[in-house]
C-alpha positions in Angstrom: 113.8 108.7 76.7 110.5 109.9 77.8 110.2 111.8 81.3 108.4 109.6 83.8 104.4 110.0 84.3 104.7 110.7 87.8 107.5 110.0 90.6 108.2 106.2 91.8 107.8 107.3 95.4 104.0 109.1 95.4 102.6 107.8 98.5 98.6 107.5 98.8 96.9 106.2 95.8 93.1 106.4 96.1 90.3 103.8 95.0 86.8 105.2 95.3 84.1 102.6 95.6 80.8 103.8 97.3 82.4 106.7 99.3 79.9 107.7 102.0 80.7 111.5 101.3 80.2 111.2 97.7 82.7 110.1 94.4 82.9 114.1 93.6 83.6 115.3 97.3 86.2 112.8 97.6 88.1 113.5 94.0 87.6 117.4 95.0 89.7 116.8 98.3 92.3 114.4 96.5 92.9 117.2 94.2 93.0 119.6 97.0 95.6 117.9 98.9 97.7 116.6 95.9 97.2 113.1 96.1 98.4 111.6 93.1 96.1 109.2 91.9 92.2 108.4 92.1 91.1 105.2 90.7 87.1 105.0 90.1 86.1 101.3 90.9 82.4 100.7 90.6 82.2 97.2 90.1 78.6 95.9 89.5 77.3 99.5 88.4 75.9 99.7 84.8 78.2 100.5 82.1 76.7 104.2 81.2 76.8 105.0 85.0 80.3 104.3 85.4 81.0 106.3 82.1 78.9 109.3 83.3 81.1 109.2 86.8 84.2 108.8 85.2 83.8 111.9 82.8 82.7 114.0 86.0 85.7 112.8 88.0 88.2 113.4 85.0 86.6 117.1 84.6 87.7 117.6 88.5 91.0 116.1 88.3 91.8 117.9 84.9 94.7 120.6 84.7 95.7 119.3 88.3 98.4 116.7 89.6 95.8 113.9 90.2 95.8 111.3 87.6 92.4 109.8 87.2 92.4 106.1 86.6 89.7 103.8 85.6 89.6 100.1 86.9 88.9 97.3 84.7 87.5 98.8 81.4 90.1 100.2 78.9 87.0 101.1 76.9 85.3 103.2 79.7 88.9 105.0 80.2 89.1 105.7 76.5 85.9 107.4 76.4 86.1 109.5 79.5 89.7 110.6 78.1 91.2 109.3 81.9 94.7 109.3 82.7 95.3 105.5 82.7 93.4 102.5 83.4 93.9 99.6 86.0 93.8 96.0 85.0 93.2 93.0 87.1 94.5 89.5 86.4 91.0 88.5 85.1 90.6 91.8 82.7 91.8 92.6 79.6 95.6 91.6 78.8 97.8 94.6 79.4 99.7 94.1 76.0 96.1 93.9 74.3 94.5 97.3 76.2 98.1 99.2 75.0 97.3 98.2 71.5 93.7 99.5 72.1 94.3 102.7 73.8 98.0 103.8 72.0 97.9 107.4 73.3 101.2 108.6 74.5 101.1 109.2 78.2 98.4 107.3 79.6 98.9 105.3 82.5 98.8 101.4 82.5 98.6 99.5 86.2 98.3 96.0 87.0 97.1 93.7 89.9 99.6 91.1 91.4 98.7 89.0 94.1 101.8 87.0 94.6 105.8 86.8 93.4 104.8 84.7 90.5 102.3 87.3 89.3 104.6 90.1 89.9 107.6 88.3 87.9 105.2 87.9 84.8 104.3 91.6 85.0 108.0 92.5 84.3 107.7 91.6 80.9 104.5 93.5 80.2 106.4 96.9 81.6 103.2 98.2 83.6 103.3 101.9 85.1 103.0 100.2 88.5 101.6 97.2 90.0 99.3 96.6 92.9 100.4 94.2 95.3 98.3 92.5 97.5 95.9 91.8 99.6 98.1 92.7 102.3 95.2 92.2 105.1 92.2 90.7 104.5 89.4 92.9 103.0 85.7 92.5 102.0 86.0 94.6 99.2 86.2 91.3 96.3 83.2 88.8 96.2 86.2 86.2 96.0 89.0 87.7 97.8 92.7 86.5 96.9 94.9 85.0 99.4 96.2 87.7 102.0 100.1 88.1 102.0 100.6 89.4 105.0 103.6 91.8 105.6 106.3 89.5 105.4 105.6 88.4 102.0 104.5 92.1 100.9 107.8 93.1 101.7 109.4 90.4 99.9 107.7 91.0 96.4 108.0 95.0 96.6 111.8 94.5 97.9 112.3 92.2 94.5 110.3 94.1 92.1 112.2 96.7 89.7 108.6 98.1 89.3 106.8 100.7 91.0 104.8 98.9 93.7 101.6 99.9 95.4 100.7 97.7 98.6 96.9 97.5 98.4 94.5 95.4 100.8 93.1 96.6 104.2 95.4 99.4 105.1 94.0 102.2 106.9 95.8 104.4 109.5 96.1 101.9 112.4 98.5 99.6 110.1 100.0 101.9 107.8 103.2 102.3 109.7 103.7 98.6 109.6 103.2 98.6 105.9 105.4 101.4 105.2 108.5 99.9 107.9 108.1 96.8 105.7 109.1 98.5 102.6 106.4 100.1 100.8 106.4 102.9 99.8 102.9 103.7 97.9 99.8 102.4 99.4 96.3 102.3 98.2 93.5 102.7 100.6 89.7 102.2 99.8 87.7 101.7 103.2 89.9 103.8 105.1 88.8 107.0 102.9 85.4 105.7 101.4 84.0 105.1 104.8 84.7 108.5 106.0 82.3 111.2 106.3 85.4 113.5 106.1 87.5 112.1 103.7 90.0 114.9 103.7 90.6 114.4 107.1 91.0 110.8 106.5 93.6 111.4 103.6 95.3 114.0 105.4 95.7 111.6 108.1 97.2 109.0 106.2 99.4 111.4 104.5 100.9 112.7 107.6 101.6 109.3 108.7 103.7 108.5 105.8 105.7 111.9 106.3 106.2 111.3 109.7 107.8 107.7 108.7 109.9 109.3 105.9 111.3 111.9 108.4 112.0 109.4 111.2 114.0 106.9 108.8 115.7 109.7 106.9 113.9 109.1 103.7 113.7 111.8 101.4 110.5 113.8 101.4 108.0 113.6 98.3 
């Protein structure tokens, strides 16, 4: 049996989209802080620009515990030798992506937006699923319906998969997200809009550690 590629309770998952401090600085700070995942999401950028940035960020994460993930495009992930790819419901099917990229040790993530999609994901065996959007978020041109805390918690509680809550999560509402059952959480604006991404990430990680200490959960 293969060893897990990452712990099931890893906490912060950073999604990078137009960060004001720059992609490189955010990634460098994530590596310094031991953030487990950094995902590159450049939705409207030309493919060549995405690939160039992906190769640069992979160079920063190489040799660290931070896994570098490319959003949407498995071909770009392959060319950049990323650690994995994250697929949306309208992207290449996960089973096809695995056939295209059979290298051992690569991470495949999948977005889910409701309980039916979570149930369907089980047979595909992604390494993790995104669950959201928890709160309203402007990061998509056509946003998916907001789940809210109760529905998010219900999906996570019922799922055998590693779950990552996503959508409008920041330092103000992270405590409530954790209290409703999320062990892992992805952030976009909370770090991308900060001029000091290291401080923004540190604050989120501290909130998680304080929550775990108060609830008696093992530290991780």
